[in-house]
Each structure stands twice: as structure tokens, then as C-alpha cells.
C-alpha positions, 0 to 999 in steps of 0.5 A: 533506588530513588531517594524520593521513594525511600524512608530517609529518617535522618535526625539533626540530633539524637535523643539524650540517652544516646551516649556512644558514637554508634548509638548516636549515629544509628539513630541520626542516620535513620538506621534504627528506632527504639521501641522500648529500652533495649529493643529496636526496630531496624529501618530500611537502610539499617536492615540493608547493612545488617543483611550484608553483615549476615551474608558475609558471616554466612559465606565464611561459615559455609566455606568452613563446612557449617550447615545453616538451620533456623530454630525457634526462639521459644524453648521448653523448660524441660530441655533446660532442666536436662542441662541443669541451667533452668535455675542456674542461668539467672534473672536474664532468662526471660521465662513465661507460661502458656495457657496450659501452665507449661513453662518456656523461655525466650532463648538467650542462647541455644545449646539445649536446642541444638543438642536435642536436635542432634541427639534426635537426628544424628543416628550414626557416628559416620555423620560426625563431625558436624557443625550446625549454625543459625542467625537468629534473634536472642533475648536476655532480660538485661538489668540495664540495657544501654549503648543502643545495639551494644547491650540490648534485651533483644539482639541478633546473633550467629550461633554455631555448634560442632559435634565430634567423636572426641577431644581431638576432633573438637580441637580440629573443629575449634581451630576451623571456627577460630580461622573462620572468625578471623576471616569474617572480622578481617572482611569487616575491616575491624581492628580486633584482638583474639583473647583468652576468655572466661566461659561464663554461663555457657560453660566448657573447658576453654574459650577465646573472645574476638574483641574489637578495639574501642574506648567505649568497650565494656571489657578490658583486654590484657595483652603482651606485645612481646609474646602475644599473650592476651586475655579479657580481664575476667580471665587474665592472669599475671606472675605474682608481684613478689613483695616482702617474701623473705622477712622473718615472721614476727609475733602477731600484734594487735593495734588500735585503729580507731575508725580506720576502715579503708586500706588508705586509712589503715596504711596511713595510720600505721605508716605502712605501705598499702601493699602491707594491708590485706583486703579481706572481703566477705561474700555470700555464696548463695548456691551453697548457702555459705559465707566466703572470705576472699583476700587480696593485697591492699593495692589490688582489686578482687576479680569476682569472676575468679571467685565465682569459678573457684566456688563453682557457681554462677555469677548471679549466685555471688554477692557481698555480705551485709553488715549483719551477715559479717557479725554472724561469723564473729567479725565487724564490717571494716575490721575483717581478718582471717585469724580465728574465722571459721569460714571458707577462705580464698587467698590470693597467691601474692598474699600467701607469699607475703610475710607480716601482713596487716589484717582486721582483728575482727573487732571494732577499731582494731587490726592485727600486724605481723600475720602470716599465711600458714602460721596464723590462718589457712585457706585455698591459695589461687589467683583472685586479683584483677590483672592490670596494665604493668603486671608481669606476663604469665608467659614471658615475664614482660610488662602487660598492657591494657586496652578496652574492647567490644566483644563481637565473637566468642568460641567455646570448647564445651566438651560434654557439658551438654551432651552427657546430661542430655544423652547426646551420644553415638555408639563406638566400636565396642557398642557403647554409647559415648557422649559427643564432644561439643563446641560452641561459636557465637558472633553478635551480629547487631553488636558487630554492626555497632562496632564497625561504626565505632571504628569507622566514623567522623564528625559528619557521620558513618564511614561504612566499609564498602562491603557493608554499606547500605548502598555503594554510591549516591548520585546527587544532582545540585538541582534536579529541576534543571533539565540538563542536570536531571538528564545526566543524573538519570543517565548515570543512574540508569547505566549503573542500575543496568550494571547491577550497581547498588546506587541511589539517585537523590531526586528529592526537591531539597537544597544541595547542602541538605542532601550532602549532609544526609549522605555523609551522615548515612555513610554512603562510600561514594558520591557523584555530584552532578552540577554546573558542568553537567553539560560538559560531561563533568561531575564531582566524585567524592570519597566518603572515607577521605572526603576528597573530591575530584572532577572527572567525566561521567564515563569515568565515574560510572566505570569506577562504581562498576569496577568496585571490588566488593570483598 
């Protein structure tokens, strides 16, 4: 390809809304352009890389025995009602009606569609197991789309679904996809961790996420270097940090705490540790129309996903109670406590093990001291706290560490969550219709593209790994109007093209520095510079990853590009 015929839409500066490196560089390198918030057009250079990412995924999915289809993004309401998700999914679901008032959504995910397809097309247990996948555009009405391709309202995703006879078969399919994902992300040269994850709106009995390590990631990864335990913060657990468990129970005492509402204020006023003062948070479970009291130690934060899971509701169905709602249960905002409240109460396991805690007295300017679980209040005990670095590993007892990461893939054991309500069954040896056992496996294709840039860039631009770079090499004549330079640049270009190398000839009438900056920004792995020694058969060969340059012969430069090993 000749640069004069290409759409090279590089920018000196990115729009102010671009904050993270991948968003800035995708815009500046002319890979994408914003249409509206969270929706982007892909320009030629960006699309070439996107297709290469997709093709690597395809190769490994096919190596794993999966079959590719393409389903519609338009999904009928009826299928979502069968699975029970039409109301449960939440406001991110883009819903609309056609001219006949029939309701549809734009698919954020495709469990219902694939389940419907298999129940219709798979007639015999002899066809199982089967794994079907697609690479397709998804839609989610994000409240605050941000960070370019990281969190958009429209994005490209690979989603696969396995159908097995039983749980043992699912275990095999799940392991197969787990290993395929490792091969995929290894080929992208990503630094990533595999972590236990919450199943969220997809549901199911188990899940792992593939997290690309990055400071700009939206997820915290909790992990143990000693035993290998790893989970995202929504799922992560830790051993209880035992504190004040052996004290004798003292008599409950009410104390005045005028205008003291926060943990810091109360602990300082009463001259106790922040751990002694328990947070009592009141939430509204909107699905069951009830108020819920959640208790964690004063130095801890509530993990709301654990609360959602304990209540068996969707994330959007939980919110903090208002001042008036707290009044309605006989308490006061800032002075809430469990003693005497007749609401559903969830108690973190650390709180349940403590003796003589401080809690709100459910009246203004007062707290209770020496309150004890089991004597003064009851509740459901489970782990509700957010796990943090320094907590104790639940597996081996070593200290846990924490990093931020970008979720690039997630796999789920769905079980019969969709097949049972949607009657996706097979006939067993006894003639009974048995629900197929399903797995679900997703990769954020466009998010992976951003994640690669987050890990591969410098002050000059993108540093694409060779196998996803839009082109492998660019030939840059210092002056294309010079007959010798033109002749030699054309010769190199034509020979590489004849060898089917992915190469660009920069034949633009522009200054060398301008050309160099463009290709460094775009991230082409190798640059062949044809300059003043062209008549001697010598060029400069530059490695984008290292920025190293060396003078070599045209023949050697040509052979290096011809012999590149593309993974």
C-alpha cells in the first residue's frame, strides 16, 4: 500500500475527553473516530488491527473445536422473558418497539439467542457436546461511557456457548475454553492474570476473568503470590482478621455522641479504635421491597456485590436508603444500629466474632457500647467486606496483594440457568427430557485492542506486537522526488509486495521528520529508511519496539521483513 492512497488521519493532539493512553493514541494515530459518546467508527488502520485480533481469536477457537456462526443483534422480548431477564437485566438493556408495537432489545449478550438456536437445531444427544461462537457487535446503554473502547455503548465481542450432557461434560468444556483463552492472550503478548470472578448479570455457578494488568483498569485484582489464589475484588475473600474475640461480654451502655456520625468522629470521641465502631448501612432491596441492614467493621468497606448476591437480586436493584426510609424503621441517619431494629440484617463474619462493639443507638446523638452479636442482635452471618491488600489469603494464610486490571475475557459455568427455563433439552436413556448443561465464554475484542496499547506504548506512540500491527513494515524515502531514493524505495517495496509482506511505501511529499513521527505514532514495527546512502545499497533499519537503528544493505532489510515470524 502506498501512503499517498491511504487515509492517514493522525492528530497532533487528542480531544480533551481522552484521558487514558489507549484512548489518546487510538484517536491520535487515526485508528478510530468518535460518532457519539461511547460509539466509534473504525478507520482503515484501526480496522486492520481489529481484524487481526479477531482472526487470532478465530484460529484458537477453531483449534478448540468451536463452530462460528453470526446471529442478529436484534433480539425479541419473548426470549428474554423465557429466561426471566427482560426486567432483571436493568437499564443498560437497549429496548425498542417496531411499527407493530412488538418489543425488542439490542443484544448486550446472547445467552437467550444461542439457547433458542440449539433447542431448535440439536435434535439428538449424539450432537453433544457442542460449542458455538460468534464475533459480533454488542450494545449496552452505559450510564457513563468512558475511556474510548474500554467502556462503550457499542463494542465488539466474541461470545461462545457450550452445551453438554452433564456437569462433568461442562467441566471439560470449561477447561477447554480456559486453555484456549490462555493461548489467545499469550499470542497478544498481554501481561494478564486469571482470577475468580462474580457471575453478575450472566449468572451461573462459577466464573473466571482474564485481567490485563494496567494502572488504568477499572477492576481491582486480589491475589496471593504464595499459593496463586486470585480473584477480582467483587469475588475476593479473605480469612477473618480476628479482633477482640476473647473478651468477656460487658453490659450494654448508651452514651451521648453529639453530632458524631462518622466512624472517625465516633472513635475519636469515645477514644476507641475505628475497628471497635461498626458501620451499619441501610440499603433498599428494590426487588423484594424491603430495607436491609448491612454491618461491617469500622475500618472496612461494604462489598455491595456480595450484598446483592446474598439477597439474590440484580446489582441495579440495590441502593442506599434515604433519610426518610431510615426514619420509617425507627432509626436516625448517622446513628443506625442493629439493636431493636426489625429489618433483615446481614452481618460480616468479622463483626459476628467481635465482643463489645460500638453501634448507633437508633436515636439522634447517641451510640451503644458493649453490643454483642447473638446476645443483643441477630442476623445472617457471611463475608460482606471488601477484601484489600494485606488481608489474609483464604487458601494459605499469606498476605494478599492487589493490582488493577482490565477485564479482557470472562468464562462462566452457566449450568441449566438458561436451558431449564427455555426447555433446551435432550432425551436421556430413560426417555426423559433433561436440560443441557451450558457454559458461556466472552472476549472483549475492542477492549483487548485498547489493552494491548495500554501495555505497548511510549512517548512517541503505539508499539504494536507484530501479529496485530496494521502493517509490519514501512519504507520511508527521505526525499521521494530524488530519483535514486525513489528507485531504491520502489524496488524494496515491489520485492516485499511480491513476497506478500504487509508493507507501506511512504511516497508522500512531506518532510522526513513528519513521516517518522506519523509511523512511530501509528506503531508500525519496522521502518526502512532510504536516504543519502541509497546509491550504495545501504538503508537504515529501525525497530519501533526498541527505537534502535542500524545501517544494513537493502538485501538484508528485505530478507528481515520476508523472514518475520508471525505468531
